N, C-alpha and C positions, 0 to 999 in steps of 0.2 A: 090117188088119195091115200092108199095103203102105204105107198113109199114115203109120202110126206109125214104120216103118223109115225112110221118107223124111224125116220130121221129125227123127229122131235124126241122120241123115246131115247135114242142113242145120245142125243145132246144132253137130256136131263140126267141120264146115267153117268155121262162124263162129268157133269157138274157135281153130281153126288159123290163120285169117286175122288174128285179134286178137293171137295170140301172135307173129306175124311183125311186129316193129316195124321202122320205116324206119331204115336205117343213117344214123348221124350222123357227119359228117366235119368236124372243126374246121379252120378256115382262119385263118391269122394275118393280121391287117389292120394297116395303118399309116396314121396321119393324115397327109395330104399338104397340105391347105389348110384354113384356118379363116377364115370371114367373120364378123367381130364386128359385131353390131348394138348400138344403144344399150341394148338389153336382150335378152340371149340371143346365141347364136352358132350358125352353121351349119357343121357338120363334114363335110369331104370325105375319105373313106377309100378305100383300094385294097386288094384281097385277091385272091389267086390260089392255085390248087392243082389237084389231080387229082380228077375227078368220076367216080364209079362208074356203071356202066350201070344203067338202071332208075331207080326213084324213090329219092331220098335227101334228106337235110337237111344243108345247109351251115350251120355254126354259127360266128358271129363272137363271140368272148368278150372280156371285159375292157373293155367299153364303159361310158360314163358312166351311172350310175343315173338321171340327170336327163334322159335321152333322151326326146324327145317322139315317142311311137309314131305319131302321125298324120302326122308330117312325113317318115317314112322314104321315100326314093327309091332304087331299085336299077336300075342299068344293067349288062348283062353281055355278054360276048363268048365264044362257044363253041357246040358242037353239042349244045345242050340247051335246054329251055324252063323258065321260072320259073312255078311253079304257085301259090305263096303266099309271103308275107313277113309275119313277125310278130316282136314283141319279147317277151322274157321276162326277168324278174329272175333273176339267178344267185345263189341262196341258198346254194350250196356255198361261195362266198366268205365269206358271213356265218357259215356253219358253221365254216369254217377260223378265222375271226376269233374265234368263240366258244371254239374249242378252245385258241387261243393265250391268250385271257383266262383260261380255266380253268387252264391250266398256270401262268400268273403268279399266280393266286389260290392255287394249291396251294403255290407257293414262299412267298407271303406267310403262309399258314397255318403252314407249317413253321418259318419264322423267328419268328413270334409265339409258337409253343410253346417255341422255344429261349429267347426273351426271358423267358417266364414262369419257366422253369427257372433262368435266370440271376438273375432278381430273387429267387427263392426261395433260391438259393445265397448271394446277398448278405445276406439276412436271417439265414441260418444262421451265416455268418461274423461278422455283427454280434453275434449272441447268444453265439457262442463267445468273441469278444473281451470281451464284458461279463462272461461267466462267469469268464474268466481274471483280469480286473481285480478282480472281487469276492472272489477267493480268493488275492490276492497277499499278504495278511497271514500271516506265519509264526509259529507258536508261540502260547502262551496269553498271558494278561495278566501271569502271575507270572514266566515265564521266556522269554527270547528264544532265537532259533536260534543255533546255533554258527556259526563263520565258514565252515566247509565247507558247512554246510546253506544258508547265505545265498548263497554263491557258486553253488552248484548251482541254487538257486531262481531267481537272476537270469539264469543262462544259459538255463534252461528257459523262463522268461518271455520273454526276448529272442528266442529261437529261434521259439517258438510265435507270438508277436505279429508277428514278421517274416513268417512263412509266411502268416498271416492277411491282413496288409496287402498282400503281393505278389499273393495270389490275388484280393483285392478289386480291385486295379488291373487285373488281367487280365480279370476279369469285367466291370468297368465299361467297359473299352476294347472288349470284344466287344459289349456292349450298344449303345455308341455307333455301332460299325460296322454292327450290325444295323439300328439306327434309320435310318441313311443309306440302307441297301439297301431298307428298307421304304418310305421316302419315294420312292425312285426307282421301285420296282415299282408303288406305288399311283398315282403320277402317270402311269405308262405305261398302267395299266389304265383310269384315268379318261380319258386321251386316246383310247384305243381305243374305249371305250364311248360317249364323246361325239361321236365322228366320225360325220358324217352319211352317210359312204360305207360303210354296213354291208353293202351288197351291190353288185354290179356288174350291168350289163345285158348281154344277148346278143341279137343279131339272128339269127333262124332263117329260112333261105331254102330252101324246098322246091323241088327241081328234078327234072326227068325227062330222062334222056339215053338215046338209042338204043344208044350204045356208050360205053365209058369214054374219057375224054379230059380235056384241061385246060380250065380255066375262069378267066376274069378278071372281077372285079366292081368296079364303082365305086358306092360307097354314100355318100349324104349325108343328113343329118338335123339337126334343131334340138336344142340342149341349153339348159337353163336354168342359172342361177347363173354367168353370164359376161356380159361386155359391156364397153363403153368409154364414156368421157366426154371431150368436147373440152376441152383445157386450152391456155393460151397463155402465152408469155413475150413481153411487149411491151417493146422496148428503144428508147430514144432517147438518143443520145450527146450531141448538141446540137440546138437547134432549126433549125440550118442543114442537118442531115443527114437522110436518109430514115428513115422508121420501119421497124424490123425486127420482124416478128412470127414467132415460133417456134411453129408449130402442132404440138401434141402430142396423144397419145391416152393417157389413163389407163386401163389395162386391168386388169380384175379377172377371175379365173377360179378357181372352186372346184368344178369339175365332177367331180372324183374321178379324172381322167385327165390326166397330164402331156402338154403339147404340146411335142414335141421336133423342132426344125429344120423347122418348118412355114411355109408361105407365108401371110402375114397379109393380110387385106383388112378395111378399116373402112368400114362403110356407115352412112349417116344414116337408114336405115329402122328401123322398129320392128315386127317381125312380131307382137308381142303386142298391138299397138294395132289397134282395129277399122278395117277398110277400107271399111265401109259409109258411103256418103254421107249427110249429115244431111238431115232432113226438116223444113221450116219449117211450124210449126203456125199456125193462125189466131190473130190478135191481137185479143182481145175487149176493147174499151175500155168502162169503166163509171165510175160516180161514185166519187169519192175515198174515200168512206166504205166502199165495198165493196172497196177495194184495200189490200193489206197492203204497207207500206213499212218497210224496215229503217232506223230513225232513228239507230241507233248506229254511229258511224264506227269503222272498223277502227283499232287502235292502230298507231303507227309501226313500220315494219319495221327491225330492226337490220341492220347491214351484214354481219355474220357470225354464224353459228350453229354451236355445237359441242355435243357431248354423247356419251352412251354408248348402245349397242344391246346389250341383254342378253336371255337366254332366261328361261323361267319360273323357273329355279333361281337366277337372279341371276348366271349365268356370262356372260362377254362372248362375242359372236358375231363372229368375224373374217370379213371379206369380205361383210358385209351391205351392201346398196345403199341410199343415201340420195339421193332425187331431189326437186328443187323441182318441184312439180306444174305441168304445163303447159309445161315448158321442157326443154332438154337439159342443164341444169346439175345435176350430181350428183357423187357420190364414193362410195367404199367405206370401210368401217371397217377399222382396222388390226388387228394381232394381239391388241390389248387391247380391241377393240370400240369404240374411240374414233373420232370423225370431226370434221371441221371443214369448213364449206362457206360460201362467199361467196354471198349471195343478192341478187337485184335488189329495188328498192323495191316492185315490184308483187306480190312473193311473198306467198302467204297460207298455203299448206300444204306440209308435207314428207311424202313417201311413203317408208316403210321396208319393205324386203322382203328375204327370204332363202328359198331353196327349202327346203321342209319346214316352213315357218312361215307363218302367216296374215299377209297384208300389212296394214299399219296406216297410216292417214293422220292426221297430227297437225297441228293449227292452230298457227302460230307465235305469233300474238297478242302481238307485240312482245317476245318473249323472246329472249335471246341464248344460252340453254342449253336444249336440248330433248333429253331422254333417253327411251327407250322400252323396254318389255319385250315381246318378241314371243312369241306363243303357238304351240305346235307344231300343225301341221295333219297329222293322222294319215292322211288320205286322199290326201296329195299324191303319194306314190310308188306308188299302186296300179297293178297291171299291167292294161293294156288291149291287146287283140289288134288288130293292124293288119289291116284287111279287104281291102287292095289294095296295089298298088305302081305306080310310074311308071317308065318307061324314058326319060323326058325327059332329053336331054343338057344339059350346062351351056351357058349362053348364051355367045355370043361376045362378046368385049370390044371395043367400038368407041369411037371418039372419044377416043383416048388423047392425053394432053398430056405433053410432054417433062418428065422428072423434074428436080427442082432439088436441088442438094446442100445438106444440112443441116449446119450447123456447131454446135459445142458452145458452152457459155456462156463459156468462157475462151478467147478468141481472140487474146490479146496476143502469145503466142509463136508458136503455130502452130494451124492449124485441124484439127479432128478429121476422121477419115475420113468421106467423104460417104455419106449414106444415100439411095439412089435410091427415089423413089416416083412412081407414076402416078396421076393423077386420071381416073376413068372416069365420065362423065356418062351415066346411063341415062335411060329415059323419065320415071321418077318418083323416082329416087334418085341419089345420088352415092356412088361407092366410091373409096377410096384404097388403092392396092396398094403394099405394101412389097416391094421386089425381093429383099432378102436374107432368108434363113430366120431364124426367131425361135424361141426356146424359152421357154416360160412354164410354171412348175410350178403344180400345183393346191394352193396353200397359202394362198389368200386374200390374199396380199400384193399391193399395188398396183404395177404396172409401168408406167413412163412410156416410151412409144415416140415418138421424133421422127418426124414425118411430113413436114414441109416448112418451109422458111424463106422468107419473103417480105421483100424490101426494097421498100417502097412509098413513092412520093412523097406527102408529107403537108403540109398547111398547119397551122401551129401558132399557137395564140393562147391567151392566158390569160383566164380568166373569174373574176370576183370579185363576191361579194354581201356587202359588209362589214356589212350589217344582221344577217346570219345567221352569218357566219364571218369571222375576221380573216385567213385565209390565202387566197392565190390558187391556182387550180387550172389546170393545163396541159391543154388539149384538143388532140388531134391529129385533124384532119379529113381523111377519105379519100373521094375521089370515085370513082365507077365501081367500087365495092368488091364488087359482086355476082360479078365474075369470079373471085374467090378461093375460093368454095365454103366459106365459114366458117360455123360453127354457134355458137349462143349458148353461152357457157361462161365459166368463171372465168379470170382473167388475173393473172399476176404482173407488176408494173410496175417497170421499171428505168429510171432517168433519171440521166444523167451518171455512169454506171458504178456507181450505188448503187441498192439496193432501196428503193422508196418506198412500197410497199403493195400491196394487192390490189383488183381491181375486176371488173366484168362487161363482157365484150365482147358488146355487144348486137347480134348479127348478125341478130336477128329483127326489127329496126327496119324501118320502111317508108320512111324518108327516103332521098333520093338520096345524101346525104352521111353517112357513118358517123363518128360522134364517139366517140373513145376517150379516156376520162379517164386522164391520166397521173399523177394524184395531186396532192398539195400541193407548192408551191414556196415555202418560207419566206424565200427571198431577195428576195421582193417584200413590202414592209412597207406596211400600210395602217392607217388609224385613222378612225373615224366619230365625230363629236362633234356634240352639239346646240348650236346658236348661240343664246345667250340673247337677244341684241338682236332676233332675228327671232321669238322665242317669246313671244307676248303674248296677253292675253285681255281683251276689252272688250265692254261692253253698249251696243247701239244700238237704242233702242226696245224692241220685243218680242223682239229676237233677240240672240244672243251670237255674237261673231266671235272665233275663235281662229286664230292664225297659228303656224306652225312653220318652222324653218330648220335645216338640217344641213350640215355641211362634212366632206368626205372627203379625207384626205391620202394620197397614194400616193408611194412611193419605190422605185426600182429599184436594189437592191444587187448586181445581177449585172454581169458584165463584158461583157455584150452587150445590144443593144437588144431591147425586148419590145413587143408589141402587147397591150393589155389591154382587155377588154370588162367594164366595171363596170356593175352593175345595182343600182337601188334603186327605191323606189316611193312614190307618194302614194295616199291612200285614194280609193276609188270609191264615190260615193253610190248607194244603192239606195232612197232615200226622197226624194220630191219636196220635202220641207221642209228637206232638208239640201243645202247647196250647197258644192262643193269647187272652189276656183279656184287653178290653179297659178300660181306666181310665177317668179322667175328660176331657170333650170335649167342654167346654165353650158354651154350648147350641147348639152345632152342631148336625146335624142329620146323624146318621151312617147307611149305608146300609150294613148289615152283610154279604150279598152275595159277594159284591165287595170290601168291606173295605173302600169305599169312604165316606168322611165326607163333608157335605155341610153346609155352614153358609150363611144365608141371612142377610146382614148388610146394614144399611142405615147410610150414613155419611153426615153430614151437611157441608157447605163450611168451609174449614180450620180445620175440626174436625179430631181427631186421635182416633183409637181404637185398642185394642189388643185382640186376641183370642189365646187360647192354647189348646193343647191336649196331653194326655199321653196314653201309653199302656205298657203292660207287657207280656213277652214271656217266657214260661217254656219249656225246652227240655232236653233230656238225656245228662249228662256231657261227655259221650263218643262220642257225635256228635258235629258238628260245624254248626252254621248258620250265615248268613250275614244280619245284620240289618242296616249298614251304607254304 
């Protein structure tokens, strides 16, 4: 009996303890700093408020639903201890959204009923007008109406038809007005339903305090659906002036939370990339017949690729990221889901991603248009409880470099206000700090942030391969370029105050000298012609000897002297029965391993010069070779 009473007492005590839920205290938090990575962003927030004595839960609401629960770090000041930290999706926001959608749908239903009644009224008025017209004949076939009867009938017909016509106009006007309202409401519902931010996240911090008091919290965490790509404006006024590089960051953020007056930092790190060092496997060499070799060469890569990123319903996805695999070259789609990206010659695949959708990797295969339809990933935003927390403080910033003022693109009249930035070189990453606060809305639009402007001494020279292209290309060569902390990215090229095209700033190159292509310069004219008198074919014994000769004419139509590196080639034999003998090269330097001839030519303004080269090929007359 005593045991049963004790068991009942324990049961009631358990129910009582379960009934006592921990007190929840909402704290308002504000984003102070954002560190943007090439993919993702780290958010630094601050929150403060009063904490009750005993155990309670501090709740930070209205956070991004794309918050990475494993990355939450909390540091606090106050007379209390933190017992646990976890993230939870706030479905009340989704419920509120559903209630708003339901309210709009009720308005749509009410207007649609009114439209049905209006259409029915139009039909009644049409029938009424038809009935009136059908009975407008007065009297029988033998006798007509009197004058008074005719006058009364005309007045009645006029009055009734006028009333019908006026009412029809009013009803049609109301229908048109309702149609416009329906379109507006349906677009609003569609926008609210298609929004990926159907819910927000909240961070729940369980604390225990001996007495009531104030508490301050510093919270940081990673969010997806945000990042940046390096972009450049490369400007050369004349080849006697230094090269100007305007270093920019193309920012995209669709996290569901606006960033208002926050301090921005741009990092070249990628927290989503594996930090595990690779392992070199054993290389087992075997006979060729046991080795698989890809014999099919990749198609040529276009200079620019554009396209559309859609969802499974064929609707555009704004803010989706498009990345050239293995590089930092990327962009984000605009509000219509369109993108355009300049790619390097070695590019093979594009990676398309957007939070809530499965990432897709598409081979370029020589195409200039690549569109993709992303499939939704229903498990992307599942809730996961954080099992721990960290009180690690933010690292100190060392090794700062003085900021450089950034000027706008139009500097003829006056320079824009300078934007101060600091470059911070950490052990494995480089960060760029923007001194002024920035505001970026979560609308998927791309925002360009000026980071720094460099004026760099450069050596300029033109290069030309008339066998492949009739235009000369200007190259700017920069030595000791590693000090500028550049990343591989797209560049807009401006020469002599004009836009000349787009290119890739290949900051991933290993050469000591960085070459930046400044595009075509059509002020240098060239022509490559085959010289008939040096192009002959004759048979000597069992062999055939063929000779070829070419002449290249160059003219400088610029008002300044230029240095031009011209390249051409002679064939290189890979068969002992084929002999290639170079002839006159007009002072060109021949590389016997590659067969490439280089001429270094200086042309004064308006000057013209010719270079020529010949070669002779001997091969068995039973064989055939292709020289043209």
